[in-house]
N, C-alpha and C positions, 0 to 999 in steps of 0.2 A: 584711716576713719574719715580722711575729708572727703575720700569716693563717696562713701555710704551716706555720707552728709547732704551730698550736693545730687544722690540719686534722690532722697527725700524730700528734698526743693523741689525739682525737675517733676516729683507723679502731681501735685495739686494744680501745677500750672497748666499740664497734659491736660487732665482732667476737666478744669476749666475751658480748656480750648476745644475740646471734645462736648462739652456742652454748650457753648456757644454754635460750633455747626450745627448741633442737633434743633437748635433754637431756631437758627437762620433756615434751617428745609422746613419746618414746621409755616414757619411765617411765610416761605415763598408757597408753599402747598394752598395755604389759606387764600392767598393774593389770587391763585388758578382757579379756586373752588368759586369765590365770589367773583370774578370774571366770567366765569362759566351761567352763574345765574345771573348777571344781570344782561349777560348776552341774549339768553333766555326767554327773559321778561318783557327786553326791550329788541325784539327784531326789527333790523331794515325794512321800509315799506316800500324805499324807492320812490323815485319823485310823485307826488301826485297833483294833475292838472284839476285846474279850476276853469269853470264855465262863468261870463259874465251875459248871460240871457238875463233880458229883465220880462216880467207879464206885467203886461197892460191892460189887466184883464180879472176878473174878479176869480177868484181862486175857493175852491171848497175842497179841500184834501184832495183825492184824486182826480179829482174834474174841476174846468176851467169851463169860463161863458156863462153867461145868462140864462137862468132855468127857464125862461122862458124863448129861449131860441127855438125856433120851426125844425130845425136837424138836430138829432142828435148822435156822435159819433165816436164809436168806441174803440179803441186801438188793443190790441192784445199784443202783446210784448214781450218777450224774453229778453232779462239783460244781456246777456251773453251772444245773443244773433247779431251777428256782422250785417244783415240787411237792416236791422231795427235800426243797428247806428248810423247806416249809412242815409235811410229815409229822414232821422233824428237832425244829422248833418243837412242834407240837402232840399225835403220839402217841407219840413213840418213847422219851421218858420215861417212858410208863405202861407199853409192853412191858418196857421193860428191870426197873421195879419189880415187876411183878407176874410177869412167865415167866422172867427173866433170872435176878434175882438169887433167886429162889424155887429157881432148882436144874432149872427144867422145860424152860427153853429154850438152845442154846446159840446164839449169834449171831454173824453174821459178816459184813462191808461188805467187799464186791466191787466196785472200781471200773469202771465202765461209763460210758466216757468219747467222748463221738461229737458235744456241743454247739459244741465250737471248730472242727470239721473246716473246713478250707480257710482256716482263718487261719493268717497269717504264725507268729504267734504262740499256740499254742491252747492256750487258758486252761484248758480241761477237762483236756488229758492231761498239761499241766504241773502242774496244783493235783494231781492223782495221784499224779505222781511225786514233787514236794515231799513227798506225805504219808508214800510209801513211802521218805521219804531219811527223814524226822522218827520213823520206826518203828524204824530202826535206831539208834537215841538210846530207843526207849520210849516216844516220847510220840505214836504214830500218834493215840490217840484227843484228845489234848491240841489237837493240829497241826490235827486234823479239824473240830473245833468253832470252833476258831478261824478256818478258812477258811469254814465255813456263817456262822458271827457277822457275817462281811464280806461276804456275797452281796451284788449290787446289781443283778443281769440276766445276760442272757446276752452275752457278747462285748462288755462297756463297761471293761473295764481290769480287775475288779476284782483280777484274779490276776495282773498282770503281774510279771514277774519281780523288779521292786522290791518288787513289795507282799509276793509270797510268801517273799523274804527279811524283810522286815520281818516277819511273822506269825513265823517260826521264832525271829527273836532276842526277841520278846515274848513267848515262853513257856518263855525261857532254854536254848535248845540251843547245843550247843557249833559255832560257825557255821564255822571251818574246814573241820569236816568234813561240814558240809551244803552250802556252797558248794562243795567237791569233789565231793560227789555230785551235785547237782543240774548240774556243769560238764560232767561227766564223761558225763551222758548213761545213768547207772547202773541206772536203772531205766525206760528209755523203753522195750524190750522187755517188761519186766514187766507194763505199761500194756496193751498191744497182746492179751497174754496173757491178762489181764483180760476186753478185749473178746471176745477169741473164747471165752473161758471161759459168760461172761453168753450170749452168740449162741447158744452149742450148748447151753444150759439151756431154751433157747426168750425167753428175757429180749428184750423189743421196745419198750421205753418205759423209761422211769424215772418215780418210783423201783417199782420191782418186787421182788418175794417171791420167792424157792423153797421150797416149803414140801412135804416128801415129794414130789418128783420133780412139781411143780406150782407153776407163777407166778401169783400173783395180785398184785392191787393193795393198796395202804394200806388203801382201806376195805375189804377183805376178809380181813385178815391177825390181826386177834383172830379169826375167827370158823375161822381156819383152822386156826390154833394148836389152838381147844380142841376141834376135831374132831381133830387127831392126837394129841391128850392124850387123848381118849376111846375109842380104837384100842386 
């Protein structure tokens, strides 16, 4: 009789242990699922480099300098273009200081986005769209400089959606407005139109510059400006 009573006492204990184990397994699965969701929503974007450039000149959207400047220069550039980043690093500051800040040149940046062609996420076009969205908040040039500061080659993920968003946050954009702008495709057509404009002006490479109706490269730009000023 005593054995039967002991067996009856053990059965509830074993059942309770089984229930506890099942609950622990379910809890562990919930933790794993939540972790996956968090990791998906908050993907690491890596280090974000910033630029300390300051423009001591009138800024109006994608244009800087006096509208009364005798020479107008358009830069056609792809955000993924290594040569464009090199020009930005080496020569652009000189152009701005010697010609734009002195009232001799009005300078316009015009996106010419083609290096991401064929990619599911076209980094060239999406970076240009993001720059237009930043322009809605009067921070085109600051955002552009942040993009270029974080260049690491063509179609390598430097301008993924998460990183473009991180750039915006880094420079203090209002994020709800920026995200709404990007998610709506507000400037998708504007980027296409900018490509058409560049092609219609005769641009076929980046960076290239339109001055006095002629396309010149970065090495020819200073002389082209001087020639135009001498007329």
